C-alpha positions in Angstrom: 103.4 84.2 101.8 106.6 86.1 101.0 106.8 89.9 101.5 106.6 92.0 98.4 110.3 92.2 97.4 109.8 94.7 94.6 111.6 97.9 95.6 109.6 101.1 96.0 112.6 102.8 94.4 111.2 101.6 91.0 108.4 104.2 91.5 110.6 107.2 91.3 107.9 109.3 89.7 105.4 108.9 92.5 104.7 111.0 95.6 105.9 109.4 98.8 103.3 107.8 101.1 101.9 110.2 103.7 101.3 109.0 107.2 99.5 110.9 110.0 101.9 109.4 112.4 104.7 106.8 112.2 102.8 104.1 114.0 100.5 103.9 111.0 103.5 103.4 108.7 104.3 100.3 110.7 100.8 98.9 110.3 101.2 99.1 106.5 104.8 98.0 106.4 104.2 94.9 108.6 101.5 93.6 106.3 102.4 92.2 102.9 98.8 92.7 101.8 98.5 96.3 102.9 102.0 97.0 101.5 101.0 95.7 98.1 97.8 97.8 98.2 99.9 100.8 99.0 102.4 100.1 96.3 99.9 99.8 93.5 97.9 102.9 94.7 101.2 104.9 94.6 101.7 104.1 90.9 99.7 106.5 88.7 97.5 104.6 86.3 95.0 106.9 84.7 93.2 105.2 81.8 95.5 104.7 78.7 98.6 104.9 81.0 98.5 101.7 83.0 101.8 100.1 81.8 103.8 100.8 85.0 101.3 99.4 87.4 100.6 96.5 85.1 104.4 95.7 85.1 104.5 95.9 88.9 101.6 93.6 89.4 102.9 91.1 86.7 106.3 91.0 88.4 104.7 90.5 91.8 102.6 87.6 90.6 105.6 86.0 88.8 107.6 86.2 92.1 104.7 84.4 93.7 104.6 81.4 91.4 102.1 82.6 88.8 102.5 82.3 85.0 101.7 85.7 83.7 100.6 86.8 80.2 100.7 90.4 79.3 98.0 90.9 76.7 98.5 94.1 74.6 95.4 96.3 74.3 95.0 98.8 71.5 93.2 101.9 72.7 92.5 105.2 71.1 95.7 106.7 72.3 98.1 103.8 72.6 99.2 103.6 69.0 101.3 106.7 69.3 103.1 105.6 72.5 106.4 103.8 72.8 106.0 100.0 73.2 107.0 100.1 76.9 104.2 102.5 77.6 101.5 100.7 75.7 98.7 99.3 78.0 98.2 95.6 78.6 96.0 93.3 80.5 97.5 91.1 83.2 96.3 87.5 83.0 97.8 85.0 85.5 97.4 81.4 86.6 99.4 79.2 89.0 102.6 77.9 87.6 102.4 74.2 86.7 98.8 74.6 85.5 97.3 75.9 82.3 94.6 78.5 81.5 92.4 75.7 80.2 92.3 74.2 83.7 90.9 77.3 85.4 87.4 77.1 86.8 87.3 80.3 88.8 88.3 83.7 87.4 88.8 86.8 89.6 89.0 90.0 87.7 89.1 93.8 88.3 90.6 96.8 86.6 93.9 98.6 87.1 93.1 102.0 85.5 91.7 104.9 87.5 90.0 108.2 86.7 92.0 111.5 86.9 93.5 113.3 88.7 96.2 111.4 90.5 95.9 111.7 94.3 98.8 110.5 96.5 98.5 107.6 98.9 98.0 108.6 102.5 97.1 106.9 105.9 95.3 108.5 108.8 93.8 107.4 112.1 90.2 106.3 112.2 87.6 106.8 114.8 88.8 104.2 117.2 92.2 104.9 118.8 94.4 101.8 118.9 92.2 99.8 116.5 94.2 99.1 113.3 91.1 98.0 111.4 89.7 101.6 111.7 92.8 103.1 110.1 91.8 105.0 106.9 93.7 104.6 103.7 93.2 107.1 100.9 94.4 108.0 97.4 93.3 107.7 93.8 92.4 104.1 93.2 92.6 103.1 96.9 88.9 102.0 96.5 88.2 101.9 92.8 89.5 99.4 92.0 93.0 98.7 93.4 91.4 97.6 96.7 89.8 94.8 94.6 93.0 94.0 92.8 95.0 93.7 96.1 92.2 91.7 97.9 91.8 89.3 94.9 95.5 88.7 94.7 95.9 87.9 98.3 92.7 85.9 98.5 94.1 83.8 95.6 97.5 83.4 97.4 95.9 82.4 100.6 93.6 79.8 98.9 96.5 78.4 96.9 98.7 78.1 100.1 95.8 76.0 101.7 94.9 74.1 98.5 97.6 74.3 95.8 95.5 72.6 93.2 92.7 75.3 93.3 91.8 75.9 89.6 91.8 79.7 89.6 93.1 82.5 87.4 93.4 86.3 87.8 92.7 88.9 85.2 93.4 92.6 85.7 92.3 94.7 82.8 93.0 98.3 81.5 90.7 101.0 80.2 87.6 100.1 82.2 87.0 103.7 83.2 87.2 104.8 79.6 86.2 102.6 76.6 86.3 99.1 78.2 88.8 97.9 75.6 90.7 95.9 78.1 87.9 93.5 78.9 86.6 93.5 75.3 90.1 92.5 74.1 90.3 89.7 76.5 86.9 88.4 75.7 87.7 88.4 71.9 91.0 86.5 72.3 90.2 82.8 71.9 93.8 81.8 72.8 93.4 82.9 76.4 89.6 82.6 76.7 86.9 80.8 74.9 83.5 81.1 76.5 82.2 78.0 74.7 85.0 75.6 75.6 86.3 77.0 78.9 85.8 75.2 82.2 84.9 78.3 84.2 82.2 77.8 86.7 82.1 81.4 87.7 83.6 84.9 87.2 84.2 87.1 90.3 84.2 90.8 89.3 85.7 93.3 91.7 84.2 96.8 92.2 83.2 98.8 95.3 80.1 97.2 96.7 80.4 98.0 100.4 81.0 94.3 101.0 77.7 93.3 99.5 77.0 90.7 96.8 75.4 92.6 94.0 72.2 91.3 92.5 72.6 93.4 89.4 73.4 96.8 88.0 71.8 99.2 85.5 72.4 99.3 81.8 74.1 102.1 80.0 73.8 104.1 76.8 76.0 107.1 75.8 74.9 109.7 73.3 76.0 113.0 71.7 73.7 115.8 70.7 74.9 118.1 68.0 73.5 121.4 66.7 74.6 123.4 63.6 73.7 127.0 63.3 75.0 130.0 61.4 77.6 132.5 62.7 76.8 136.3 62.8 77.7 139.4 64.8 75.9 139.4 68.1 74.6 142.9 67.5 72.6 141.5 64.5 71.6 138.0 65.7 68.8 137.8 63.1 71.5 137.4 60.5 72.6 134.1 62.0 71.1 131.1 63.7 72.2 130.2 67.3 73.2 126.5 67.6 73.1 126.9 71.4 69.6 128.2 71.4 68.6 125.3 69.2 70.2 122.6 71.4 69.0 123.8 74.8 65.3 122.6 74.4 66.6 119.1 73.4 69.0 118.9 76.4 66.2 120.2 78.8 63.9 117.4 77.6 66.6 114.7 77.7 67.5 115.7 81.2 63.9 114.8 82.3 63.3 111.6 80.3 63.7 109.4 83.4 60.8 111.1 85.1 58.5 110.8 82.1 56.4 107.5 81.7 57.3 105.5 78.6 53.7 105.9 77.3 54.4 109.6 77.2 57.8 109.2 75.4 60.0 108.8 78.5 62.4 106.1 79.7 61.4 103.0 81.7 61.8 102.3 85.4 61.8 99.1 87.4 61.1 97.9 90.9 64.7 96.6 91.2 66.6 99.6 89.9 64.1 102.4 90.4 64.1 105.0 87.6 66.3 105.4 84.6 68.6 108.5 85.0 70.1 110.7 82.3 73.2 112.8 82.9 74.2 115.6 80.5 77.9 115.5 81.5 79.6 117.7 79.0 78.5 120.7 76.8 80.4 123.0 74.5 79.6 125.5 71.8 80.4 128.9 70.3 83.6 130.8 70.0 83.0 134.1 71.8 80.2 136.0 73.6 79.8 138.5 70.8 79.4 135.9 68.1 76.2 134.0 67.3 77.3 130.3 67.8 77.5 128.2 64.7 77.9 124.9 66.5 77.2 123.3 69.8 77.4 119.7 71.2 76.7 117.9 74.4 77.4 114.3 75.6 75.3 112.4 78.1 75.0 109.0 79.7 71.8 107.0 80.4 71.7 104.6 83.4 69.0 102.3 82.3 66.7 100.6 84.8 64.7 98.5 82.3 64.4 97.7 78.7 67.2 97.5 76.0 69.7 100.1 75.1 68.5 100.0 71.5 65.0 101.0 72.7 66.5 103.7 74.8 68.3 105.1 71.8 65.1 105.2 69.8 63.4 107.1 72.7 66.2 109.6 72.9 66.1 110.1 69.1 62.4 110.8 69.1 62.7 113.2 72.1 65.3 115.2 70.2 63.1 115.4 67.2 60.1 116.5 69.3 62.1 119.2 71.1 63.1 121.1 68.0 60.1 120.4 65.8 58.8 124.0 66.2 62.2 125.8 66.2 62.8 127.7 62.9 66.1 126.7 61.1 67.0 124.2 63.9 69.5 121.6 62.8 69.8 119.3 65.8 70.8 115.6 65.7 71.7 112.9 68.1 74.4 110.3 67.6 75.3 107.0 69.3 78.5 105.1 69.3 78.3 102.0 67.1 80.3 98.9 66.5 81.8 97.8 63.1 78.5 96.1 62.3 76.4 99.3 62.9 75.0 98.1 66.2 74.4 100.8 68.9 77.0 100.2 71.7 75.6 99.9 75.3 73.9 97.2 77.3 70.7 96.5 79.2 70.5 96.0 83.0 72.7 93.1 84.2 71.2 90.6 86.6 73.9 88.8 88.6 74.2 85.8 90.9 73.8 86.0 94.7 73.6 82.4 95.7 76.6 82.3 98.1 75.3 82.8 101.7 76.8 85.1 104.2 76.7 88.4 102.2 74.3 91.3 102.3 72.6 91.7 98.9 72.2 95.0 97.0 71.6 96.3 93.5 73.8 99.2 92.2 73.4 102.0 89.7 76.9 102.1 88.2 78.2 100.2 85.2 81.0 97.6 85.1 83.0 95.5 82.7 80.6 92.6 83.2 78.8 93.1 79.9 82.1 93.3 78.0 83.0 89.7 78.9 81.1 87.0 77.0 80.2 84.0 79.1 78.4 80.8 78.6 74.9 80.6 79.9 75.8 78.3 82.8 78.6 80.5 84.2 77.9 82.3 87.4 78.7 86.0 87.6 79.4 87.6 91.0 80.1 91.3 91.7 81.7 92.1 95.1 84.3 94.3 96.6 85.4 96.6 99.5 84.7 100.3 99.8 81.8 102.6 98.8 81.0 103.7 95.3 80.0 107.0 96.9 83.7 108.0 97.4 85.0 106.5 94.2 86.1 109.1 91.6 86.0 111.8 94.4 88.8 113.8 96.0 88.1 111.9 99.3 88.4 108.3 97.9 89.2 106.2 101.0 88.4 103.0 102.9 89.5 101.4 106.2 92.0 98.7 106.8 89.2 96.6 108.2 87.3 96.8 104.9 90.4 95.7 103.0 90.9 92.7 105.2 87.2 91.7 105.1 87.4 91.8 101.3 90.1 89.1 101.3 87.8 86.9 103.4 84.9 87.7 101.1 86.8 86.8 97.9 88.0 83.5 99.5 84.4 82.6 100.4 83.4 83.2 96.7 86.4 81.1 95.5 85.5 78.3 97.9 81.9 78.3 96.7 82.9 77.9 93.1 86.0 75.7 93.5 84.1 73.1 95.7 80.8 73.3 93.7 
């Protein structure tokens, strides 16, 4: 495989790579795979601003004999951007073939959560062992480790078997609204789940090298409270929206610990209990003003049941929590599609029939429910690094984990391509 020939000079708005010592720089520079991983981590790509890293990946794949399609994705903030900054998915397949021939799809996402954290490399716990070297930076694990490993697994497999019927898909907006995968799924020019020849989809997320048997479902919600403003010296002349919303939030926060027969959310043996996170709260204008409004957003990680049933449970809980509060005006809202259906999804059970991997279930969500597949298509979830460091200020993984991921993805490709 050729070295990445795209010049780092194109990334003139990024921080330079930081190395604990110069020998570590040589380890990265001497490996086309590790260099590619470094290059894409160095390019900032917070959700809604993925165009630069998408262009870099597209040019790399074109230089390595892939036909690349840049699929525009309309997001909540992209309409106001110049065309060259608008986000797009990167869909690629080997030159000389066609998308209709593909039987194996490897996919991950190229967006990351804020803030941008520069790429750096430091020594691990074993002196002289390059596999223990630690690579860090925003996206170094979630999910640019997956992108890099999938690309090089595909390149290695194609160098060994040029006719391997595979394709690559790197989507935007996974960390935000999931519009990248939803856009791809809805485009029947590139992907038709009913007529495609896909045997399996390999999704890339941090799994500690395990093959994931499934992940929890999700449901987002917003609780709103409307009160009446007044001077804080005469609070009886108003109605506090914050005082009204607090009992509802307190109850919602505990719903995962309450049995369903008592109005709570379900648990399961596979995924344990359902959890509720109140992630954002706002209200009022000043400490000396009775607040006229308040709102809070939350996310349910669903261990069992449907997201529609969970929405009904949450709605009933909010009503119960404010039933005895005088003048309370508290409501709960759920995002819906254009047909009025509540957005979200139930727990996702996945395939684990390829030997040689540890098996685990995970609590986080993925783009898997956003891609429509035929009933006979296998769905695998696998990748390097730990979800416990993803989204954190210490996001990192080892060189050994990155290298093992290339082997793992090749094993999954082999299982599907030779099925």
